[in-house]
C-alpha positions as CSV (number, residue, x, y, z in Angstrom):
1,M,-31.1,55.3,74.4
2,A,-30.8,51.5,74.4
3,T,-30.1,49.9,71.1
4,D,-32.1,47.1,69.4
5,I,-29.8,44.3,70.7
6,E,-29.6,45.8,74.2
7,I,-33.4,45.7,74.3
8,A,-33.5,42.1,73.1
9,R,-30.9,41.1,75.5
10,A,-32.8,42.6,78.4
11,A,-36.1,40.8,77.7
12,T,-37.2,37.7,79.6
13,L,-38.5,35.3,76.7
14,Q,-41.0,32.4,77.4
15,P,-40.1,28.6,76.6
16,I,-41.1,28.0,73.0
17,A,-43.5,25.4,74.2
18,A,-45.6,28.3,76.0
19,I,-45.7,30.4,72.9
20,A,-46.8,27.2,70.8
21,A,-49.6,26.7,73.4
22,R,-51.0,30.1,73.0
23,A,-51.0,29.4,69.1
24,G,-52.8,26.2,69.6
25,I,-49.9,24.0,68.9
26,P,-49.3,21.0,71.1
27,D,-46.0,20.3,72.4
28,T,-45.9,17.2,70.5
29,A,-45.9,19.0,67.2
30,L,-42.7,21.0,68.0
31,I,-39.3,20.2,67.1
32,P,-37.1,22.2,69.4
33,Y,-33.9,24.2,68.1
34,G,-32.9,25.3,71.7
35,R,-35.1,27.0,74.4
36,Y,-36.8,29.8,72.1
37,K,-37.3,28.5,68.6
38,A,-38.9,25.2,67.1
39,K,-40.0,23.8,63.9
40,I,-43.6,22.6,63.5
41,D,-44.0,19.0,62.6
42,F,-45.6,18.1,59.0
43,D,-48.1,15.8,60.5
44,F,-49.6,18.5,62.7
45,L,-49.6,21.0,59.8
46,R,-51.5,18.5,57.7
47,S,-54.2,18.1,60.4
48,L,-55.0,21.9,60.1
49,N,-56.2,21.4,56.4
50,D,-59.8,21.2,57.2
51,K,-59.9,24.3,59.3
52,P,-61.0,27.7,58.1
53,N,-58.7,30.4,57.2
54,G,-58.3,33.6,59.4
55,A,-57.9,37.1,58.0
56,L,-54.8,38.0,56.2
57,V,-53.2,41.7,56.6
58,L,-50.4,42.7,54.3
59,V,-47.8,45.3,55.5
60,T,-45.9,47.1,53.1
61,G,-44.4,50.5,52.6
62,I,-43.1,53.5,50.6
63,S,-39.9,53.5,48.5
64,P,-37.1,52.9,51.0
65,T,-34.9,55.6,52.0
66,A,-31.9,56.1,54.3
67,A,-34.2,57.9,56.8
68,G,-35.8,54.5,57.6
69,E,-39.4,53.4,57.7
70,G,-39.8,50.5,60.1
71,K,-41.8,48.1,58.1
72,T,-40.9,45.0,59.9
73,T,-41.1,46.7,63.1
74,T,-44.7,47.9,62.3
75,T,-45.6,44.2,61.2
76,I,-44.5,42.9,64.8
77,G,-45.8,45.9,66.7
78,L,-49.3,45.6,64.9
79,G,-49.3,41.9,65.7
80,D,-48.7,42.7,69.2
81,A,-51.2,45.3,69.5
82,L,-54.0,43.1,67.7
83,N,-53.2,40.3,70.5
84,A,-53.6,43.2,73.1
85,I,-57.0,44.2,72.1
86,G,-58.2,40.6,72.1
87,K,-57.6,39.5,68.4
88,R,-55.9,36.0,68.2
89,T,-53.1,37.0,65.8
90,M,-49.9,35.4,64.5
91,I,-47.2,37.0,62.6
92,A,-45.6,35.8,59.5
93,L,-42.4,37.1,58.6
94,R,-39.2,36.4,56.2
95,E,-35.8,35.1,57.7
96,P,-32.9,37.6,57.4
97,S,-30.1,37.0,54.9
98,L,-26.6,37.2,56.0
99,G,-25.8,39.4,53.0
100,P,-27.8,42.5,54.4
101,C,-26.9,41.6,58.0
102,F,-23.2,42.0,57.3
103,G,-23.7,44.7,54.8
104,V,-25.7,47.9,54.8
105,K,-29.1,47.1,56.2
106,G,-28.2,45.1,59.4
107,G,-30.5,42.7,61.1
108,A,-34.2,42.0,60.1
109,T,-36.1,41.1,63.3
110,G,-37.7,44.7,63.9
111,G,-36.5,47.2,66.5
112,G,-36.9,48.6,69.9
113,Q,-40.0,47.1,71.7
114,A,-41.3,45.5,68.6
115,Q,-39.0,42.6,67.7
116,V,-39.0,38.7,67.2
117,A,-36.6,37.2,69.4
118,P,-34.0,35.7,69.7
119,M,-32.7,38.4,67.5
120,D,-29.1,37.4,67.3
121,E,-29.8,33.9,66.3
122,I,-32.6,34.7,64.0
123,N,-30.1,37.1,62.2
124,L,-27.3,34.8,62.2
125,H,-27.7,31.2,61.0
126,F,-31.1,30.7,62.8
127,T,-32.2,27.0,62.0
128,G,-29.8,26.6,59.2
129,D,-32.6,27.0,56.6
130,F,-30.6,29.2,54.4
131,H,-27.7,27.0,54.6
132,A,-29.9,24.0,53.3
133,I,-31.0,26.2,50.5
134,T,-27.5,27.1,49.6
135,S,-26.4,23.4,49.5
136,A,-29.4,22.2,47.6
137,N,-28.8,24.8,44.9
138,N,-25.1,24.0,44.7
139,L,-25.8,20.3,44.6
140,L,-27.6,20.9,41.5
141,S,-24.8,22.7,40.0
142,A,-22.4,20.1,41.0
143,M,-24.4,17.5,39.3
144,L,-24.8,19.7,36.2
145,D,-21.1,19.8,35.8
146,N,-20.6,16.5,36.6
147,H,-23.0,15.3,33.8
148,L,-21.0,17.3,31.5
149,Y,-17.7,15.9,32.7
150,W,-19.0,12.2,32.3
151,G,-20.2,12.5,28.6
152,N,-23.2,14.9,28.6
153,A,-25.8,12.2,27.6
154,L,-28.3,14.8,27.8
155,G,-26.7,16.9,25.1
156,I,-26.6,20.0,27.0
157,D,-25.2,23.0,25.1
158,P,-22.4,24.3,27.4
159,R,-23.0,27.8,26.1
160,R,-26.5,27.7,27.2
161,I,-26.4,26.7,30.8
162,T,-28.7,28.9,32.8
163,W,-28.4,27.7,36.3
164,R,-26.2,29.6,38.8
165,R,-24.4,28.9,42.0
166,A,-25.5,30.6,45.0
167,L,-24.0,32.0,48.3
168,D,-25.9,33.8,51.1
169,M,-23.4,36.6,51.4
170,N,-22.7,40.0,49.3
171,D,-19.9,39.1,47.2
172,R,-19.2,41.2,44.0
173,A,-16.3,39.2,43.0
174,L,-18.6,36.1,42.2
175,R,-20.9,37.9,39.8
176,Q,-18.9,36.9,36.7
177,N,-16.2,34.1,36.9
178,V,-14.9,31.0,35.0
179,V,-15.1,27.4,36.6
180,G,-13.2,24.4,35.5
181,L,-9.5,25.8,35.1
182,G,-6.5,23.5,35.8
183,G,-6.9,20.7,33.2
184,G,-9.4,18.0,32.0
185,G,-9.8,16.4,35.5
186,N,-11.5,19.7,36.6
187,G,-14.1,19.8,33.9
188,A,-14.6,21.9,31.1
189,P,-14.0,25.6,31.5
190,R,-16.9,27.8,31.3
191,E,-18.2,31.1,32.4
192,E,-20.4,30.8,35.7
193,Q,-22.2,33.4,37.8
194,F,-23.4,33.4,41.3
195,D,-26.7,34.6,42.7
196,I,-27.2,35.6,46.5
197,T,-29.1,32.6,48.2
198,V,-32.2,34.8,48.5
199,A,-32.4,35.6,45.0
200,S,-32.1,31.9,43.9
201,E,-34.8,30.0,42.2
202,V,-34.5,27.4,44.9
203,M,-35.4,30.0,47.5
204,A,-38.5,31.0,45.5
205,V,-39.5,27.3,45.1
206,F,-38.9,26.9,48.7
207,C,-41.2,29.7,49.7
208,L,-44.0,28.6,47.3
209,A,-44.2,25.0,47.9
210,R,-47.3,23.8,49.7
211,D,-45.7,20.7,51.0
212,L,-42.7,18.2,50.5
213,V,-44.3,16.7,47.5
214,D,-44.9,20.0,45.8
215,L,-41.4,20.9,46.7
216,Q,-39.9,18.2,44.9
217,D,-42.2,18.4,41.8
218,R,-41.1,22.1,41.7
219,L,-37.5,21.6,42.1
220,G,-37.7,18.9,39.3
221,R,-39.3,21.4,37.0
222,M,-36.3,24.0,37.2
223,V,-34.6,24.7,33.9
224,V,-30.8,24.3,34.2
225,A,-29.9,24.6,30.4
226,N,-30.8,24.1,26.9
227,R,-29.8,21.7,24.1
228,R,-28.5,22.8,20.9
229,D,-31.9,22.6,19.4
230,G,-33.3,24.9,22.1
231,S,-35.1,22.2,24.3
232,M,-35.1,22.6,28.1
233,V,-33.1,20.4,30.4
234,T,-34.4,20.3,33.9
235,A,-33.2,19.1,37.4
236,K,-35.5,16.1,37.2
237,D,-33.4,15.3,33.9
238,L,-30.4,15.2,35.9
239,H,-32.0,13.1,38.7
240,A,-31.2,15.9,41.2
241,D,-34.7,16.8,42.5
242,G,-34.7,13.7,45.1
243,A,-31.6,14.6,46.7
244,M,-32.2,18.3,46.8
245,T,-35.7,17.5,48.6
246,A,-33.7,15.5,51.0
247,L,-31.6,18.4,51.8
248,L,-34.5,20.6,52.4
249,R,-36.7,18.3,54.2
250,D,-36.1,19.6,57.7
251,A,-35.9,23.3,56.5
252,L,-39.4,23.3,55.0
253,A,-41.1,22.9,58.2
254,P,-41.8,26.4,59.5
255,N,-40.1,28.1,62.4
256,L,-41.9,29.3,65.4
257,V,-40.5,32.2,67.6
258,Q,-41.8,34.9,69.7
259,T,-42.1,38.8,70.0
260,L,-40.7,40.6,72.9
261,A,-44.4,40.7,73.9
262,G,-44.7,37.0,73.6
263,S,-46.9,37.2,70.3
264,P,-46.2,33.8,68.2
265,A,-44.5,34.4,65.1
266,L,-43.5,32.3,62.2
267,V,-40.3,33.3,60.4
268,H,-39.6,31.3,57.2
269,G,-38.0,31.7,54.1
270,G,-36.7,35.0,52.8
271,P,-36.4,36.0,49.0
272,F,-35.4,39.5,48.3
273,A,-38.1,41.8,47.2
274,N,-36.0,43.7,44.7
275,I,-34.6,40.7,42.8
276,A,-37.1,38.0,43.7
277,H,-40.7,37.9,45.0
278,G,-40.1,39.1,48.7
279,C,-42.4,37.0,50.6
280,N,-42.2,34.5,53.5
281,S,-43.1,30.9,52.8
282,V,-46.6,29.7,51.7
283,M,-46.2,26.9,54.3
284,A,-45.8,29.6,57.1
285,T,-48.6,31.8,56.1
286,S,-51.0,28.8,55.5
287,A,-50.2,27.3,58.9
288,A,-50.7,30.9,60.5
289,L,-54.1,31.4,58.6
290,K,-55.4,28.1,60.3
291,L,-54.2,28.8,63.8
292,A,-55.1,32.5,64.1
293,D,-58.1,34.9,63.5
294,I,-55.8,37.5,62.1
295,V,-52.3,36.9,60.4
296,V,-50.1,39.9,59.8
297,T,-47.4,39.4,57.1
298,E,-44.9,41.5,55.5
299,A,-43.7,41.8,52.0
300,G,-40.3,43.3,51.2
301,F,-39.3,46.9,50.1
302,G,-42.1,49.1,48.8
303,A,-45.5,48.2,47.9
304,D,-44.3,48.6,44.0
305,L,-42.0,45.6,44.7
306,G,-42.8,43.2,47.5
307,G,-46.4,44.5,47.9
308,E,-47.2,43.8,44.0
309,K,-45.4,40.7,44.0
310,F,-47.1,39.4,47.2
311,L,-50.5,40.0,45.6
312,D,-49.8,39.0,41.8
313,I,-47.4,36.0,42.7
314,K,-47.9,34.5,46.1
315,C,-51.6,35.3,46.4
316,R,-52.3,34.2,42.8
317,L,-50.3,31.0,43.2
318,A,-51.2,30.0,46.7
319,G,-55.1,31.0,46.4
320,L,-54.9,33.8,49.1
321,A,-57.0,36.8,49.5
322,P,-55.8,39.6,51.8
323,S,-58.5,41.7,53.9
324,C,-56.5,44.9,53.9
325,A,-53.3,46.5,53.3
326,V,-51.1,48.8,55.8
327,V,-48.6,51.2,54.0
328,V,-45.7,52.3,56.3
329,A,-44.3,55.6,56.0
330,T,-42.3,58.3,58.2
331,V,-42.3,62.0,58.0
332,R,-38.6,62.0,57.7
333,A,-38.7,59.6,54.8
334,L,-41.3,61.5,52.9
335,K,-39.1,64.7,53.4
336,M,-36.2,62.8,51.8
337,H,-38.6,61.9,48.9
338,G,-39.4,65.8,48.7
339,G,-35.7,66.6,48.3
340,V,-34.4,67.2,51.8
341,A,-30.9,65.8,52.7
342,K,-30.6,63.4,55.6
343,A,-28.6,65.7,57.8
344,D,-31.5,68.2,57.5
345,L,-34.5,66.0,58.3
346,G,-34.8,67.2,61.9
347,T,-35.9,70.6,60.8
348,E,-39.6,71.5,60.1
349,D,-40.2,71.6,56.2
350,I,-44.0,71.5,55.5
351,A,-43.4,71.9,51.7
352,A,-41.0,69.0,51.5
353,V,-43.6,66.8,53.1
354,R,-46.0,67.7,50.6
355,R,-43.7,67.3,47.8
356,G,-42.7,63.8,49.1
357,V,-46.2,62.5,50.0
358,V,-46.7,61.8,46.4
359,N,-44.7,58.7,46.8
360,L,-47.1,57.5,49.5
361,A,-50.1,58.4,47.7
362,Q,-48.9,56.4,44.7
363,H,-48.4,53.2,46.8
364,V,-51.6,53.6,48.4
365,E,-53.3,54.1,45.1
366,N,-51.6,51.1,44.0
367,M,-52.8,48.8,46.9
368,Q,-56.3,50.2,46.2
369,K,-56.2,48.9,42.5
370,F,-56.0,45.3,44.0
371,G,-59.3,45.9,45.6
372,L,-57.9,46.3,49.1
373,P,-59.0,48.8,51.9
374,V,-55.7,50.6,53.0
375,V,-54.4,52.4,56.3
376,V,-51.3,54.3,56.7
377,A,-49.1,53.4,59.4
378,L,-47.1,56.7,60.1
379,N,-44.2,56.0,62.5
380,R,-43.5,58.9,64.5
381,F,-40.4,60.5,65.5
382,T,-39.9,63.3,68.1
383,S,-38.7,65.6,65.4
384,D,-42.1,65.4,63.8
385,T,-44.2,68.4,64.0
386,D,-47.9,68.6,64.0
387,A,-48.0,70.4,60.9
388,E,-45.9,68.0,59.1
389,I,-48.2,65.2,60.2
390,A,-51.4,67.1,59.3
391,A,-50.0,67.5,55.7
392,V,-49.8,63.7,55.4
393,T,-53.2,63.2,56.9
394,D,-54.7,65.9,54.4
395,A,-53.0,64.1,51.6
396,M,-54.4,60.8,52.5
397,A,-57.9,62.1,53.3
398,G,-58.2,62.8,49.5
399,L,-57.6,59.0,49.0
400,G,-60.1,57.8,51.5
401,T,-57.4,56.5,53.6
402,E,-57.0,56.9,57.4
403,V,-53.3,57.6,58.9
404,E,-52.6,56.3,62.5
405,L,-49.6,57.6,64.3
406,C,-47.5,54.8,65.7
407,T,-45.0,54.5,68.5
408,H,-44.4,50.8,69.0
409,W,-40.6,51.2,68.8
410,S,-40.6,52.9,72.1
411,D,-44.1,51.9,73.6
412,G,-44.6,48.3,72.3
413,A,-48.1,47.2,71.6
414,A,-49.8,50.4,73.0
415,G,-48.0,52.4,70.4
416,A,-49.8,50.6,67.7
417,A,-53.2,50.1,69.4
418,D,-54.8,52.9,67.1
419,L,-53.4,51.0,64.2
420,A,-54.7,47.6,65.5
421,R,-58.3,49.0,66.1
422,T,-58.3,50.4,62.6
423,V,-57.2,47.4,60.9
424,A,-59.7,45.2,63.0
425,K,-62.3,47.4,61.5
426,L,-61.1,46.9,58.1
427,V,-61.0,43.0,58.6
428,D,-64.5,42.9,60.2
429,G,-65.9,45.3,57.6
430,R,-65.1,42.7,54.8
431,T,-64.8,45.4,52.2
432,A,-61.9,43.7,50.5
433,R,-62.6,42.8,46.8
434,F,-59.0,41.4,45.9
435,K,-58.3,40.9,42.4
436,T,-54.9,40.6,40.6
437,L,-53.4,43.1,38.4
438,Y,-53.7,41.1,35.3
439,P,-55.2,37.7,34.1
440,D,-53.0,34.7,33.8
441,E,-53.5,34.5,30.1
442,T,-52.1,38.1,29.2
443,P,-49.0,37.7,27.1
444,L,-45.7,38.1,29.3
445,A,-44.5,41.2,27.5
446,D,-48.0,42.8,28.2
447,K,-47.8,41.8,31.9
448,L,-44.5,43.7,32.3
449,R,-46.0,46.7,30.5
450,I,-49.1,46.6,32.8
451,I,-47.0,46.5,35.9
452,A,-44.8,49.3,34.5
453,Q,-47.6,51.7,33.6
454,Q,-50.1,50.7,36.4
455,I,-47.6,50.4,39.2
456,Y,-44.4,52.5,38.4
457,R,-46.4,54.9,36.3
458,A,-44.1,54.6,33.4
459,D,-44.9,55.5,29.9
460,D,-43.9,52.3,28.5
461,V,-41.4,49.3,28.8
462,A,-38.4,49.0,26.7
463,I,-37.5,45.2,26.2
464,T,-34.2,44.5,24.5
465,P,-34.7,42.3,21.3
466,A,-32.8,39.4,23.0
467,A,-35.1,39.6,26.0
468,L,-38.3,39.7,23.9
469,K,-37.0,36.8,21.9
470,K,-36.7,34.9,25.2
471,L,-40.2,35.7,26.3
472,R,-41.6,34.5,22.9
473,G,-39.6,31.2,23.6
474,F,-41.1,30.8,27.1
475,E,-44.5,31.4,25.6
476,A,-43.9,28.6,22.8
477,A,-42.6,26.2,25.6
478,G,-46.0,26.5,27.5
479,F,-45.0,29.2,30.1
480,G,-47.0,32.0,28.8
481,N,-49.5,31.9,31.7
482,V,-47.3,32.6,34.5
483,P,-46.9,35.8,36.4
484,V,-43.9,37.9,36.1
485,C,-41.4,39.1,38.8
486,I,-39.6,42.3,38.0
487,A,-36.3,43.0,39.6
488,K,-35.4,46.7,39.8
489,T,-34.2,49.0,42.3
490,Q,-36.2,49.7,45.5
491,Y,-35.4,53.3,45.8
492,S,-37.5,54.5,42.9
493,F,-40.8,53.7,41.1
494,S,-38.5,53.9,38.1
495,A,-35.3,51.8,37.1
496,D,-33.1,54.9,38.3
497,P,-32.5,55.0,42.2
498,T,-32.0,58.6,42.1
499,K,-35.4,59.5,41.1
500,L,-37.3,59.9,44.3
501,G,-40.8,60.9,44.9
502,A,-43.3,59.7,42.1
503,P,-41.5,60.2,38.7
504,R,-43.4,60.5,35.5
505,G,-42.3,60.2,31.9
506,H,-40.0,57.4,32.4
507,T,-39.5,54.2,30.4
508,L,-38.7,50.8,32.4
509,P,-35.7,49.2,30.6
510,I,-35.7,45.5,30.6
511,R,-32.5,44.1,29.8
512,D,-33.0,40.3,30.3
513,V,-35.4,37.8,31.4
514,R,-35.0,34.5,33.1
515,L,-37.4,31.6,33.4
516,S,-38.2,30.3,37.0
517,A,-40.1,27.2,35.8
518,G,-40.0,25.5,39.1
519,A,-41.2,28.8,41.1
520,G,-43.8,29.5,38.4
521,F,-42.8,32.9,37.1
522,V,-40.7,34.9,34.8
523,V,-38.0,37.2,36.2
524,A,-37.4,40.6,34.3
525,M,-34.3,42.2,35.0
526,A,-34.7,46.1,35.0
527,G,-32.0,48.6,34.6
528,D,-28.8,47.9,36.5
529,I,-30.1,45.6,39.0
530,M,-27.9,42.9,40.1
531,T,-28.6,39.3,41.5
532,M,-25.4,39.4,43.7
533,P,-24.9,42.5,45.7
534,G,-21.7,43.9,47.0
535,L,-20.6,45.1,50.4
536,P,-20.4,49.0,51.1
537,R,-17.2,50.9,52.0
538,R,-17.9,50.2,55.6
539,P,-19.8,47.0,55.9
540,A,-21.8,46.4,59.0
541,A,-19.9,43.4,59.6
542,E,-16.9,45.6,60.8
543,G,-19.0,46.5,63.8
544,I,-20.1,43.2,64.6
545,G,-18.3,40.9,67.1
546,L,-18.3,39.2,70.5
547,M,-18.4,40.7,74.0
548,A,-16.0,39.1,76.7
549,D,-18.9,36.8,78.0
550,G,-19.5,35.5,74.4
551,V,-22.6,37.5,73.6
552,I,-22.9,38.8,70.2
553,D,-22.7,42.6,69.8
554,G,-23.2,45.1,66.9
555,L,-26.2,43.7,65.3
556,F,-28.7,46.3,64.7
């Protein structure tokens, strides 16, 4: 069986200008990055402002497992299938981070016959957006330390610096370190921490900005430290916002690529969904909504993370209203949630499916709480039996949710045709009554409690005294009306990654909170989650290399 990269390598791609023309983008609006990728000019994007929006479809999933679910692949397959049945459709995805590409997950461009391309270029460097974001983040760090060195006119308390350096790589050695060693000429020694770039506030700001003016305003509002009296010091106070915006100017233009079937796709921005808000850029989504009748977008990890954050953060701040949600699952993954080991997933186990389907049911119910009609996309494997599939469809029937079997990995658009017809029916039916989970004026601690109880089904939250004091300080400083972004494990509804299925009776522990004033939300750190991942014992990087002809091999 051909691998993803072999399938991608064998595909014949169209010139990017042809893909743009299909999407209604003139050649004059393209800024080419080679033959098959381009950015879209800001002047053209502004010309779209008066056009009506198409319908927005959210693709999310169950809590991820080692068995695999195929959420990005489904987003691409669905977009291709909607185009195949005559619906003018665009796809909006996040850019892959180098950390997972070289770590556990591998690439993030879909798989099989449902991929965005060129997959090797998108997975490695792409158009340089993440490098620009990393550079902007670290420019602010350098200017902050330089300000301290040259007299600290702003009165920053060096013990209360909250800004972190960033690197788009898994590197556990950078989680806690000391900078400024070696004498006075190197600055004052102090503790420092790194975030992976996709968890940085600059990434969040980048993805939520509406245009260049909004980008600079948001960058300027980012809080970097406190003075001894508790007052906040911002990037604008350091006069860093202008230079940071200059570094990000070209990156902010959305990236246009194509699927193997020739569907136009905007791939732009990439915050993690377990430690950030997990959605592609507002710029890309907004542009797609002006250019297409239906836009299919994906939010990271399960619906409890990327899905909830897409709805409560991105849609709230950008004024978006989705038409429906697709929740992706596999029988194999549901069996893992039902207690079956990965090595035994090929054996029929109806009882395990019934035990594990509670995870899917909770995600479906959660999406319904936002007023969205939901359809389940069940990616089929050859080992799935009719009885196991029936166990899933029977469980979803009780929730009024259809289940569509999908084989787009092997069959492309034809394998997602039934899913496309169901999604089109939901979109045309206009039954969505979208609402966020909580109003803006809800106190921050109560927002955390609402998510924990309504989405995770926790009994309560346990917020440390220090974190609670910070929340009250954020509210006193005027940030009480912002949404919250919970950073927690993606593997469980709880903060314990070993508790699969739909655990009950747990408490969500909040050990720390951070203000992302530029992004416009508060991040709450739950359990042992970290913002700088590490590489596994055998990272994917060990299998990546170049073939004799210079072609990259080993990406998956």
